[in-house]
KEPA-723158 format. One record per atom (N, C-alpha, C): chain; atom name; x, y, z. Coordinates in nm, 4 decimals, always signed. Layout:
% KEPA-723158
 ch at     east    north       up
  A CA        X        Y        Z
...
This chain:
% KEPA-723158
 ch at     east    north       up
  A  N  +5.5365  +1.4549  -2.5771
  A CA  +5.4250  +1.5935  -2.5915
  A  C  +5.3935  +1.6783  -2.4958
  A  N  +5.4176  +1.7832  -2.4342
  A CA  +5.4122  +1.8776  -2.3248
  A  C  +5.2732  +1.8797  -2.2606
  A  N  +5.2636  +1.8950  -2.1480
  A CA  +5.1073  +1.8593  -2.1454
  A  C  +5.0784  +2.0004  -2.1587
  A  N  +5.0999  +2.1438  -2.2106
  A CA  +4.9984  +2.2922  -2.2274
  A  C  +4.9569  +2.2017  -2.3309
  A  N  +5.0428  +2.1725  -2.4003
  A CA  +5.0097  +2.1330  -2.5606
  A  C  +4.8672  +2.0474  -2.5746
  A  N  +4.8707  +1.9132  -2.5105
  A CA  +4.7462  +1.8687  -2.4992
  A  C  +4.6523  +1.9041  -2.4831
  A  N  +4.6418  +1.9942  -2.3429
  A CA  +4.5626  +2.0619  -2.3195
  A  C  +4.5014  +2.1475  -2.3881
  A  N  +4.5706  +2.2314  -2.4258
  A CA  +4.5337  +2.3490  -2.6266
  A  C  +4.4967  +2.2124  -2.6766
  A  N  +4.4642  +2.1586  -2.7306
  A CA  +4.4623  +2.0593  -2.8007
  A  C  +4.2772  +2.0129  -2.7854
  A  N  +4.3044  +2.0257  -2.6035
  A CA  +4.1483  +1.9645  -2.5855
  A  C  +4.0711  +2.0294  -2.5822
  A  N  +4.0970  +2.1317  -2.5803
  A CA  +3.9826  +2.3180  -2.5492
  A  C  +3.9780  +2.3523  -2.6606
  A  N  +4.1062  +2.3005  -2.8609
  A CA  +3.9929  +2.3707  -2.9323
  A  C  +3.9039  +2.2627  -3.0145
  A  N  +3.9677  +2.1772  -2.9751
  A CA  +3.8574  +2.0035  -3.0489
  A  C  +3.7706  +2.0318  -2.9236
  A  N  +3.7315  +2.0789  -2.7895
  A CA  +3.6209  +2.0863  -2.7766
  A  C  +3.5466  +2.2536  -2.8250
  A  N  +3.6275  +2.2918  -2.8083
  A CA  +3.6171  +2.4828  -2.9046
  A  C  +3.5220  +2.4760  -3.0122
  A  N  +3.5963  +2.3996  -3.1139
  A CA  +3.4639  +2.3443  -3.2788
  A  C  +3.3795  +2.2470  -3.2724
  A  N  +3.3882  +2.2005  -3.1518
  A CA  +3.2606  +2.0541  -3.1187
  A  C  +3.1056  +2.1898  -3.0977
  A  N  +3.1352  +2.2859  -3.0166
  A CA  +3.0617  +2.4203  -3.0005
  A  C  +3.0325  +2.4762  -3.0842
  A  N  +3.1128  +2.5124  -3.1731
  A CA  +3.1421  +2.6074  -3.2736
  A  C  +3.0270  +2.5391  -3.4550
  A  N  +3.0547  +2.4002  -3.4237
  A CA  +3.0262  +2.3129  -3.5406
  A  C  +2.8977  +2.3203  -3.4866
  A  N  +2.8151  +2.2786  -3.3257
  A CA  +2.7013  +2.2814  -3.2999
  A  C  +2.6088  +2.4262  -3.3349
  A  N  +2.7231  +2.5070  -3.3143
  A CA  +2.6702  +2.6218  -3.3718
  A  C  +2.5745  +2.6671  -3.4976
  A  N  +2.7154  +2.6199  -3.5824
  A CA  +2.6699  +2.6458  -3.7506
  A  C  +2.5062  +2.5527  -3.7598
  A  N  +2.5138  +2.4364  -3.6958
  A CA  +2.4760  +2.3346  -3.7592
  A  C  +2.2789  +2.3758  -3.6793
  A  N  +2.3181  +2.4336  -3.5648
  A CA  +2.1636  +2.4871  -3.5245
  A  C  +2.0835  +2.5786  -3.6500
  A  N  +2.2081  +2.6234  -3.7039
  A CA  +2.1255  +2.7539  -3.7857
  A  C  +2.1393  +2.6816  -3.8710
  A  N  +2.1368  +2.6245  -3.9277
  A CA  +2.1571  +2.5114  -4.1025
  A  C  +2.0002  +2.4203  -4.0361
  A  N  +1.9346  +2.3852  -3.9499
  A CA  +1.8226  +2.2460  -3.9712
  A  C  +1.7448  +2.3411  -4.0720
  A  N  +1.6834  +2.4461  -4.0014
  A CA  +1.5387  +2.4888  -4.0790
  A  C  +1.5705  +2.4932  -4.2532
  A  N  +1.7142  +2.5495  -4.2943
  A CA  +1.7372  +2.5368  -4.4435
  A  C  +1.7880  +2.4367  -4.4890
  A  N  +1.8052  +2.3085  -4.4051
  A CA  +1.8627  +2.2030  -4.4953
  A  C  +1.6918  +2.1279  -4.5291
  A  N  +1.6169  +2.1465  -4.3877
  A CA  +1.4573  +2.0696  -4.4073
  A  C  +1.3975  +2.1293  -4.5561
  A  N  +1.4378  +2.2373  -4.5902
  A CA  +1.3395  +2.3608  -4.6717
  A  C  +1.3901  +2.1533  -4.8086
  A  N  +1.4959  +2.1912  -4.7970
  A CA  +1.5860  +2.1572  -4.9095
  A  C  +1.5227  +2.0206  -4.9861
  A  N  +1.4771  +1.9429  -4.8914
  A CA  +1.4462  +1.7740  -4.8955
  A  C  +1.3165  +1.7715  -4.9509
  A  N  +1.3161  +1.6850  -5.0188
  A CA  +1.1547  +1.5999  -5.0920
  A  C  +1.0559  +1.4994  -5.0117
  A  N  +0.9675  +1.4638  -5.0664
  A CA  +0.9101  +1.3673  -4.9630
  A  C  +0.9816  +1.2066  -5.0521
  A  N  +1.0001  +1.2431  -5.1258
  A CA  +1.0743  +1.1206  -5.1840
  A  C  +1.2407  +1.0579  -5.0813
  A  N  +1.2232  +1.1403  -5.0232
  A CA  +1.3460  +1.0600  -4.8946
  A  C  +1.3314  +0.9324  -4.8050
  A  N  +1.1441  +0.9694  -4.7890
  A CA  +1.1518  +0.8982  -4.7117
  A  C  +1.0970  +0.7780  -4.7206
  A  N  +1.1231  +0.7673  -4.8754
  A CA  +1.0841  +0.5677  -4.9540
  A  C  +1.2865  +0.5235  -4.9438
  A  N  +1.3497  +0.5971  -4.9014
  A CA  +1.5009  +0.5600  -4.9005
  A  C  +1.5368  +0.4863  -4.8223
  A  N  +1.6910  +0.3937  -4.8310
  A CA  +1.7301  +0.3150  -4.7244
  A  C  +1.8410  +0.4879  -4.6859
  A  N  +1.8410  +0.3266  -4.5318
  A CA  +1.9414  +0.5206  -4.4637
  A  C  +2.0430  +0.5136  -4.5007
  A  N  +2.1180  +0.4478  -4.5615
  A CA  +2.2612  +0.5426  -4.6662
  A  C  +2.2143  +0.5677  -4.8128
  A  N  +2.0766  +0.5687  -4.8654
  A CA  +2.0773  +0.6818  -4.9802
  A  C  +1.9888  +0.7936  -4.8817
  A  N  +1.9314  +0.7792  -4.7987
  A CA  +1.8926  +0.8905  -4.7467
  A  C  +2.0148  +0.9630  -4.6980
  A  N  +2.1346  +0.9140  -4.5988
  A CA  +2.2334  +0.9685  -4.5818
  A  C  +2.3032  +1.0637  -4.6869
  A  N  +2.3289  +0.9778  -4.7897
  A CA  +2.3515  +1.0723  -4.8877
  A  C  +2.2785  +1.1560  -4.8924
  A  N  +2.1860  +1.1318  -4.9948
  A CA  +2.0608  +1.2704  -4.9895
  A  C  +2.0735  +1.3654  -4.9145
  A  N  +2.0607  +1.3913  -4.7311
  A CA  +2.0703  +1.4546  -4.6847
  A  C  +2.2350  +1.4860  -4.6059
  A  N  +2.3318  +1.4816  -4.6833
  A CA  +2.4406  +1.5323  -4.6954
  A  C  +2.5001  +1.6670  -4.8735
  A  N  +2.4356  +1.5750  -4.8909
  A CA  +2.4271  +1.6829  -5.0712
  A  C  +2.3290  +1.7786  -5.0841
  A  N  +2.1725  +1.8001  -4.9790
  A CA  +2.1505  +1.9289  -4.9722
  A  C  +2.2127  +1.9900  -4.8747
  A  N  +2.2734  +1.9650  -4.8172
  A CA  +2.2843  +2.0251  -4.6383
  A  C  +2.4109  +2.0242  -4.6785
  A  N  +2.5028  +2.0532  -4.7981
  A CA  +2.6565  +2.0739  -4.8267
  A  C  +2.6549  +2.2832  -4.8843
  A  N  +2.5690  +2.2517  -4.9154
  A CA  +2.5945  +2.3733  -4.9517
  A  C  +2.5292  +2.5248  -4.8596
  A  N  +2.4975  +2.4779  -4.7525
  A CA  +2.4000  +2.5812  -4.6138
  A  C  +2.4662  +2.5254  -4.4904
  A  N  +2.5920  +2.4577  -4.5140
  A CA  +2.6403  +2.4492  -4.4745
  A  C  +2.7630  +2.5323  -4.4617
  A  N  +2.8262  +2.4854  -4.5440
  A CA  +2.9504  +2.6104  -4.5944
  A  C  +2.9281  +2.7089  -4.5714
  A  N  +2.7923  +2.7305  -4.6051
  A CA  +2.7342  +2.8959  -4.6663
  A  C  +2.7118  +2.9619  -4.4282
  A  N  +2.6739  +2.8651  -4.3855
  A CA  +2.7055  +2.9438  -4.2664
  A  C  +2.8494  +2.8849  -4.1974
  A  N  +2.8845  +2.8555  -4.2267
  A CA  +3.0426  +2.8446  -4.1704
  A  C  +3.0863  +2.9648  -4.1694
  A  N  +3.1072  +3.0011  -4.3700
  A CA  +3.1867  +3.1433  -4.3898
  A  C  +3.1219  +3.2548  -4.3009
  A  N  +2.9664  +3.2801  -4.2915
  A CA  +2.9610  +3.4179  -4.2147
  A  C  +2.9204  +3.3915  -4.1393
  A  N  +2.9765  +3.2225  -3.9666
  A CA  +3.0766  +3.2595  -3.8812
  A  C  +3.2075  +3.2676  -3.9127
  A  N  +3.2573  +3.2804  -3.9624
  A CA  +3.3449  +3.2538  -3.9740
  A  C  +3.4063  +3.4407  -3.9719
  A  N  +3.3564  +3.5105  -4.0774
  A CA  +3.3368  +3.6554  -4.0999
  A  C  +3.3194  +3.7285  -3.9726
  A  N  +3.1995  +3.6893  -3.8513
  A CA  +3.1647  +3.7257  -3.7693
  A  C  +3.2226  +3.7235  -3.6244
  A  N  +3.3101  +3.6173  -3.6785
  A CA  +3.4118  +3.5662  -3.5198
  A  C  +3.5523  +3.5688  -3.5577
  A  N  +3.6430  +3.6725  -3.6372
  A CA  +3.7541  +3.6242  -3.6565
  A  C  +3.8950  +3.6161  -3.6009
  A  N  +3.8442  +3.5900  -3.4634
  A CA  +3.9692  +3.5416  -3.3776
  A  C  +3.9287  +3.3980  -3.3986
  A  N  +3.8006  +3.3667  -3.4719
  A CA  +3.8826  +3.1669  -3.5175
  A  C  +3.9146  +3.1731  -3.6510
  A  N  +4.0207  +3.0565  -3.5842
  A CA  +4.1527  +3.0790  -3.7698
  A  C  +4.0282  +3.0120  -3.8009
  A  N  +4.1467  +3.0322  -3.9660
  A CA  +4.1202  +2.9588  -4.0964
  A  C  +4.1067  +2.8116  -4.0971
  A  N  +4.2597  +2.7495  -4.0681
  A CA  +4.3060  +2.7207  -4.0385
  A  C  +4.1651  +2.5436  -3.9028
  A  N  +4.1238  +2.6251  -3.8439
  A CA  +3.9978  +2.5789  -3.8338
  A  C  +3.8903  +2.4566  -3.9276
  A  N  +3.9055  +2.5629  -4.0258
  A CA  +3.7687  +2.5137  -4.0388
  A  C  +3.7350  +2.4213  -4.0782
  A  N  +3.8295  +2.3420  -4.1528
  A CA  +3.7700  +2.2208  -4.2855
  A  C  +3.7131  +2.1252  -4.0764
  A  N  +3.7652  +2.1261  -4.0273
  A CA  +3.7608  +2.0713  -3.8908
  A  C  +3.6152  +2.1147  -3.8236
  A  N  +3.5870  +2.2158  -3.8509
  A CA  +3.4580  +2.2768  -3.8491
  A  C  +3.4241  +2.2503  -3.8486
  A  N  +3.3768  +2.2191  -4.0294
  A CA  +3.3223  +2.1552  -4.1615
  A  C  +3.2271  +2.0504  -4.1553
  A  N  +3.3455  +2.0123  -4.0835
  A CA  +3.3476  +1.8585  -4.0774
  A  C  +3.2220  +1.7591  -3.9457
  A  N  +3.2270  +1.8578  -3.8760
  A CA  +3.2032  +1.8497  -3.7648
  A  C  +3.0204  +1.8788  -3.7404
  A  N  +2.9974  +1.9931  -3.8569
  A CA  +2.9055  +2.0526  -3.8137
  A  C  +2.8354  +1.9639  -3.9304
  A  N  +2.8183  +1.9742  -4.0355
  A CA  +2.7586  +1.8458  -4.1565
  A  C  +2.7738  +1.7124  -4.0682
  A  N  +2.8263  +1.6564  -3.9602
  A CA  +2.8213  +1.5558  -3.9211
  A  C  +2.7229  +1.5444  -3.8555
  A  N  +2.6836  +1.7095  -3.7345
  A CA  +2.5751  +1.6604  -3.6984
  A  C  +2.4364  +1.7310  -3.7354
  A  N  +2.4094  +1.7792  -3.7998
  A CA  +2.2944  +1.8386  -3.9039
  A  C  +2.2774  +1.7344  -4.0823
  A  N  +2.3708  +1.6365  -4.0358
  A CA  +2.3604  +1.5166  -4.0688
  A  C  +2.2390  +1.3940  -3.9717
  A  N  +2.3310  +1.4046  -3.9380
  A CA  +2.3071  +1.2948  -3.7987
  A  C  +2.0836  +1.3964  -3.7450
  A  N  +2.0916  +1.4580  -3.7351
  A CA  +2.0013  +1.5721  -3.6957
  A  C  +1.8564  +1.5729  -3.7653
  A  N  +1.9375  +1.6002  -3.8698
  A CA  +1.8301  +1.5678  -3.9692
  A  C  +1.7620  +1.4533  -3.9848
  A  N  +1.8251  +1.2970  -3.9664
  A CA  +1.8100  +1.1581  -4.0110
  A  C  +1.7097  +1.1720  -3.8989
  A  N  +1.7544  +1.1978  -3.7868
  A CA  +1.6310  +1.1262  -3.6954
  A  C  +1.5986  +1.2733  -3.7045
  A  N  +1.5348  +1.3611  -3.7029
  A CA  +1.3922  +1.4351  -3.7364
  A  C  +1.2803  +1.3736  -3.8294
  A  N  +1.3710  +1.3032  -3.9718
  A CA  +1.2729  +1.2838  -4.0342
  A  C  +1.2157  +1.1062  -3.9888
  A  N  +1.3434  +1.0055  -3.9265
  A CA  +1.2681  +0.9323  -3.8739
  A  C  +1.1627  +0.8988  -3.8065
  A  N  +1.1257  +1.0266  -3.6890
  A CA  +1.0861  +1.0615  -3.5462
  A  C  +0.9421  +1.1427  -3.7297
  A  N  +0.9319  +1.1464  -3.7425
  A CA  +0.8174  +1.2332  -3.7917
  A  C  +0.7681  +1.1086  -3.9277
  A  N  +0.8164  +1.0216  -3.9667
  A CA  +0.7111  +0.9367  -4.0637
  A  C  +0.6401  +0.8181  -3.9491
  A  N  +0.4975  +0.8980  -4.0279
  A CA  +0.3895  +0.7664  -3.9361
  A  C  +0.4223  +0.6879  -3.9838
  A  N  +0.4090  +0.6525  -3.8484
  A CA  +0.4789  +0.4659  -3.8349
  A  C  +0.2536  +0.4161  -3.8325
  A  N  +0.2295  +0.2987  -3.9188
  A CA  +0.1461  +0.2193  -3.9251
  A  C  +0.0565  +0.1701  -3.7892
  A  N  -0.0461  +0.1960  -3.7640
  A CA  -0.0466  +0.1768  -3.6796
  A  C  -0.1292  -0.0257  -3.5663
  A  N  -0.0842  -0.0016  -3.4937
  A CA  -0.0815  -0.1468  -3.4431
  A  C  -0.2255  -0.1935  -3.3874
  A  N  -0.2732  -0.2820  -3.4323
  A CA  -0.4624  -0.3369  -3.3481
  A  C  -0.4040  -0.4466  -3.3250
  A  N  -0.4873  -0.4721  -3.2092
  A CA  -0.4989  -0.6110  -3.1444
  A  C  -0.6462  -0.6360  -3.1931
  A  N  -0.6063  -0.7854  -3.1750
  A CA  -0.7073  -0.8785  -3.2576
  A  C  -0.8419  -0.9042  -3.0761
  A  N  -0.9346  -0.9095  -3.0565
  A CA  -0.9415  -0.9102  -3.0079
  A  C  -0.9984  -1.0845  -2.9159
């Protein structure tokens, strides 16, 4: 593989990461609104699947909006961008949920 091909692949991957982060950023609030409080009682695997299921339609919609606003992005990049955006939305949503779970207060005996 030629050097310019390797550079092109890396810059394309980096650009896909940037696009995916932008799409994920515009999805957080809509995904958060779709979640119920039941997810706090789920184990991590269940919560991940639950968030992924709730986020799918939102991420697809935002990707289509992005592609319509940015015609220079090739349709062939949509698959990798979608995957990256979904992973980012799920990861960050789970982190936010974990941070918002009230922790029991620990008391020290006197």
